[in-house]
Each structure stands twice: as structure tokens, then as C-alpha cells.
Steps between C-alpha positions, in 0.01 A plus 500: 500500500168489319357826369244687701165323461270797525297695748369195686857384554575834662209454738629156598843645578352774714297243689818315591422188301808277449806507721739544211368846439677627811837329460772705346308823539208449259419348164705623202275624223577525130261726315511468120326760290347414162661806342859396410617861541427488873711302744463467875775335699449240769406626844670317786448584860832361628679830457253685716561277798862603521410868510339465840775278628251290692411137443160343500339500843148369557273787591744767394298801391768638267521172311123496455508855367772408250298193397188711444705747298639227276156348443358841420778554249428164339129573477581835344702333226224247435242777477729684260520183289121470494473867408744444216292211370184707524672784315600257223142377473369856488756585233382205291139603544590856409679392183203279406263790562716730286507243219122462524460876494722533193303231321176671595632831370591341166157339470322825582723695260406259220138598557350172383229327700300184450228710333735600217518301179803424286356720226314827543124443523270620230318823579168436666225747582432331833748512789675174595315284751667495839546177686240459772735282703775761488255771608389280791859432612589867469200595712606255770853642488379857553274385784785310666732802478234719662437246779873459561540874535208508746643215706843665510346825614302323774810309604708818521226669701496213746880502548592868496174686516392793289344832581184461708239592232674298225554202731134494603374522141742237379412269787129538434540428129714195566257367759210547257691315229581213739131465595391517136746239373422267790126521435475521120832421331646212701200258490458482119878497454530211746221309322675546166831395655345186652341409166833538319676297770242223453562500124873506569473192721288312245748574222792408727331169584458429129869570440598282795289210368657536156849499652417187700370338180827581325693357796292181477574474127873526565493251788302243302685589176176528311509600134274450199588192303389420145271206437734366233877447538761754394530556125786327317767688310387727218717320245221247447177704487289199413590321824359760741226752565579810297172680426472804278595809705447862403736745674393866522719799589281811540703822499457873454798730431732249668820616331718407798395135541350368176822324395542301819137381514496390134837325538392316816171380350663390173743286701230302681575128495197378303460341155495787251219347305278514812561861607420841353609833647276807462665837560201724577637848448275788606771764459393838365857601414594411137869456582427257784265310271773473235754374754266232636396390150865474398575287806212266413621465140850422620375214715287377212816476287656281770215250489273620782123484447417858597255759362462873549153630584413871516160659559380803309245596766659478844197454725470313826869512591647154569162324505416641158841396370457140619141487375610615156775235487260219596275590208764394243392205286803282581429505874249216457793265433641551850382357830691712751627857522795620710518872580815698584521875547773690318748497791458129581762242409386138544766234541533254208331220698193711591254309280650162589433572869150647461333307218508153669236624748245532218532141379203281602362788710215645297377721787828693523475843338810688622856425609669802658873533570661737750712804423865559581666838469827587335528845664372432852824639651512813284380744767290516817175520305567178308603323821171592666303394193679166504381441858139567403499287187686211662225484762235523227634202307647290781203536736187642337517334159644170623258460792194598296604274216560204731201523736238716323586417138451863400731799471522807282678460170810723502459600136827344387721193549194275472355243260126493422293230337341686209174314558486645854550852365222459246264336751554791742413764239849586379692818570282797600594866495278608788772538769871576529561156661408273210706218656296494821179537300560190288612302807180579693277413203688174440465408868125562485488263202664226705852499352791398726826688553852384587776721640860379460721667759813324373464620140639854466491759226738795513377857478591842635353727766422872460805693615340843539229592747294667228479177298430290808229739620317487166527122493355469850217739415394276211541183708273633777236689303438218252385241760236741628370557147488124454323447833216729395467315169538144628296513821163419332660215305658358816169510686307336214767241420428137595818427690553394860413755767850494647644587157267800476599607852869465416461713186287774657639528852863382481609563140326833440383664824770401749811507279403764243276743693543462877881482495560840331208654691618426852870550417436856393219587743651345812867593472485821297181668625371355828838460673605866446155621608520306827803710592279810496200318651662293777161381625501265197803277498668217317691245712866425440432152360302654215767756421809283538475134591241365254644697200847374592373141509327540163816649349698208639261254332519695174877491493536128579480388132801723425730447803789695346285813533480492881720811539226694319212398726456846656522690168254246358247564779527876457490486119189279495317755716629774270360323193159477669405848378550396136318170549213663688459764229506231230249284688255790534547591132420146390210452740322821399607495133693826513704620202838380625368144525531459122858626472741253342866596495752247370756436774837641399773238449875544506606185314777423749456126456571509127877545519603141572193305394487649153869425447425133565165471322545724198602310185683799352697708750646741245154584370380551856779748577431690181128510581570629849718779360235597247226500764711707740547769235146497370304826477273373773775548759578846369138604537459328834431743781709500812352319798497661843430380849174643626348623822198297609265735677283250688800319647667829590188632674465174692863521611438843649181375666681205659795711613261753654327216685841374615575843647163495678570152642804640684269708717303192604818289536380214278834341413396220263261722310762774471763273345251345257366840391851641468641221284180467299499875439863489382419210264206697355732797460757295306232354274333838456831645381559196275818406685439126471576305186667623186640853505397626157616863492 
């Protein structure tokens, strides 16, 4: 017979459903336990009938009693099975909690927080400046703990009752607090919540429109096409369009990836007489400089047109490096410049697929290719980053390039017309997002952009949360700096009104300011506070349904990542504290807005590609051995995972609010706060991404 189907099957049997249940003295049941060490034999009722010595008689009371006894026994076994499953689930949760506790103990024992630096700070007469955002979150946490204690005390008084004087005082205090929050706390909190919900809906509508635009592009199979036909083979340079191209590789202390980027660029399929590679080395380490210079000389010996460029005064970060390279006298001989960061590896046909778009199109200033990632499956952090960046390129960049003819330059994997750079004012060192800066100024000058979604350039993603956090801080503080600087120019510029509106409202305000503002304020501050002020509330569709829909749209460009949709939703809300802090720093020109930290690379993609591209494998192996035993590695300090205080404080705030939601029986809010609090806890303890030490 079939195994027991569960509790509802037991109810059907008791109700007398199905005549077969009564033939042969009941339904045999086989109960199989998940634990292989337990075994329960089959229960058959036929043996019990013979004990009474009486057959089945309709209306016989003894038979009915035996039937009820057998069904009760069956239900008992099913309940035992369910209890066993619940015990297994609790055991798994307990082991996970123990593992989390052990990891937390190791992090706390290390004693390193996000405020610590890799090297001891120089002595300063003034005390270190505390983060205002962390102080605010900590204040909310203390307030929430106090309110939770008060609510628990009032709840216990209502259920069990305390001594008469204490009960009266506690009841009076709680009643006064309820009147005060209803009159003075709930109204402004509800207004702020409604405002954030309105911003949330506007931003969600923008994302929905972009997703529909991407769907339309795929249905109609739209793609940018060059005015002229595809270039012929490079064996006959005189027969095709092969303009002079300058290729720049800006780098700074990129000891892990400099070989692969130089090898990939030197293997570009383009006439050697029409291409020149500039290695723009900003390294401050003499050994790294020597290694990069030696690599350049080796490629020069094999016929590549490549030069090494090093600045004495390292000012302006990447923008200053590019500006210095463009001031070289030989640049005037070149018409286009292709830019690749140190960890990018263009395919050999990169120029042959991008340069045709410039021919007979004098208004075109930029051709941007998309990124692909060699380490997207390395860990959970890289998988979640891949989801975000796939949506950025597949939806945002492609839709804006196709319908608006403007998008932000990604800083690498793109080809610029040098005339467009000069007409726009060249590289400026005024922000940490020099790529977005030059793109906005070129757009105001009337230059056109093209995004090629089918042309990819390989790179790698940050594998540690510390590197990713610093990268995101720069990517979200820089646009706010740029917005302050460009707003007067946008208003005064003589371009169409809809282009000004797109730049100000959509490009800057909605996607760079409003998105991090409401993500942090709504889900990390207002939602927990509504648990302690139930007069102000957020409906379930704001907490669950709309965010789930937006996450579904975000993950569509990378369908293989669907199993990570829930971690992606939680992680994006977790990153909102970093993005909000960066946005405020850039908007109000705080000190952290000007921080520039080179994203740490691992060089994982160099193992196979260098073996194929390098002209001298033996020399490469020898160079790798010498670099691995260099004094730089001996002096290199050990890296540790850190504790991030803001994320940790927010995790405790959300978990406290989740505990409070149990008293008001708000199921959806409880689960969201619980899982979001756990995700903040994991990020706060640096348990996502690369485990350093």
C-alpha cells in the first residue's frame, strides 16, 4: 500500500471516506524515518481481528472501538514522524547557529573593525572622528531595546499580573506612552513612511519601464549597426578602415594582473603600424615598477608597439594618470583611444568589432562594450555582484544607449574619439568618477554614444567584502560630487529639455540619490520603528511583494542565478547602509567622499590566458617565481576579516524589531525582519565573500 499521506489523510480515514479503508481491518501503514538508524515495522490490523474472535458486523461497538484504536495508533506514528522531522530541522538550525557563533567569536577575538587600518595610524593630537551614521544607528538600537523591554513588561503584566502598586504604575506608564506615540510619534513617522513608499514606487516604475524596454529590444532583435560594412581581414590594411588607435592600460600596484592585461592588449587583431599601447603605471612600489617595465620591454622585443609611462607626481588618481598620458607629443598622431583597466582582458577581435561604428559617423564619441566575469562563481559575494552588473549592462546601459543615446561611461572596455575628449575638456581630477564626468560633459556637447551588448571584455569581481564595500563607496559618492559640479552646466546647456530632465531627474536624482535613500530609510529605519509604533504601518506589498518583483526583474538577465533571488534581495538591502553613507558623503562633500582605494585583484584569470598569449612561457614562469619570493611579499602584512560596526548594529536593531513583531502577530513583517537581520549579521561579521584569516 501507499505510505501514509499525512495528517489530512488521517482525518479522511476517521471521517469514513473510502470504502476500502474498512475492508481487511484498516489501512496498512508503512512509516519510514529519515534517520537510517531508526526502523519501524509495518502495522497491520488483521492480527487484531483474530484476538476478539468476532467478524465484522455493522454497528458492532467493539469493532468501532478497535477501529478508533488503530486510527489513533496510526496518527500517533505520523505525529512521531513529524516530530522527528522537526527535530532534524531544529538540529540543523542549532548547528548553523553554533557555526555562526564560532565565527563571531573568532571575529571578535581578532579585534579588528572597519575603523581599523592595515597599518597603525600616525599619532594625532585630536581624537578620531566618530561616524555620525553609526552613532544614529546605535541610538536607535538602544531605544528599541528599551521599548522592547517596556512592551514585554506590559505584556507580562496583562497576562499574569504583578503586585498591585507595581501593576498600576506600569499600566499608567504604558498608557501614557501609547497616548504619546499615537499623538506625536506616529503621524510624522507615517508621513515619512508614505514619502519613502512614493519614492519606492517611482523608482520601481522606472525599473519596470527599463525592463520592458530590454524585453522590446530582445523581441525586435534591435542592436546598433555600423554605417559602413564590416572591416575586411587585417592582412591587407590598405583595403579597409584601420585608423590609428591608442590603447591605454592605467594601473597602480597591480602586481597580480599586469601580465594578463598587457598580453591581452598586445594580442589585439589590428595592424601593428596603426596601434600603440601605453602602460600607465602609477605604482609607488619600486619592485612592482621594475616588474611591469620588464614585461613591457619583453613585449617590445617581440615586435609589439608598447611604451611604459610612469608619473613622478601621482596626483588625481586615475584621471590624473590618463590626463598625463594624453599630454604626450605622439598622441596627436592618433584618432581614437581604447581604455582597459589592469584586470581587463579584451578578446583579439575587440577593435574589429567596435571601430566600424566610428566610420562615417562623425557625431559618435564613445563605443562602450559590456563586461564579463571570470570569477562570477567563486563565492556567494561574486554571484550576487554578477546579478547586479548583468542587470546594469543588459538593461540599464543597453536601454539607455538604444532609446536615450546616453549612458555613463564605465571607465574601461570602451573606445573614445580623441576629438570628443578634447572638445569636452579632457580628463578632470575633480571627482572620483572621472568616467561618468567625461561622459556627462561629452553628452552636453552633443556627442553620441553606442553600447554594444554583444561585445564582451573579461575582468574579475572583488572576492572580499572589504574590497567590494570600498568599491561601492566610491561608485556612490562620486556621482553626488559630480551632480553638485555639473548641475549649473546642465541647466545652462543648450540641449533639449527632455535631455536635461533625463540627466537631472533619472540619471542623477532617481538612480543615484533616491534609490540608496529610500532603501536604507524605508527598510532599515522606518520598518523597525513601525514595530514599536504600530499606529504607523507599512503594508505587506511594500515589505514583500514589490521588492520580490523588483528582484525578479533584476535577476532576469542572469537566469542561472535564480536560486539566489532571496539572498540577492536581502544582500541589496544590506548594502543600502554603505550606499546611503557614500551618497551623503558625496552630496555634502564629507572627507570620505574623496577616498580612492584601488580594488584588490586576485589574478585568477591569468593562469590559462597567459599560457596562451605569452610569447615566452619559460620566462613567464621564472618571473612568477621571482615575484612570489620578492621582498614585498615578505613585508606584506597579514589580512584579516573585519567586524563592520554599522551593519552589526543594524542587525541587532532588526532582530529586536522582529522580536517585537511577535507580540503584535505581524507574520510577514516578522519573517522579513528576521531574515534581514540575519543577513546584516553575516555581513557585519564579514562572513560573506573571501575568508581572509
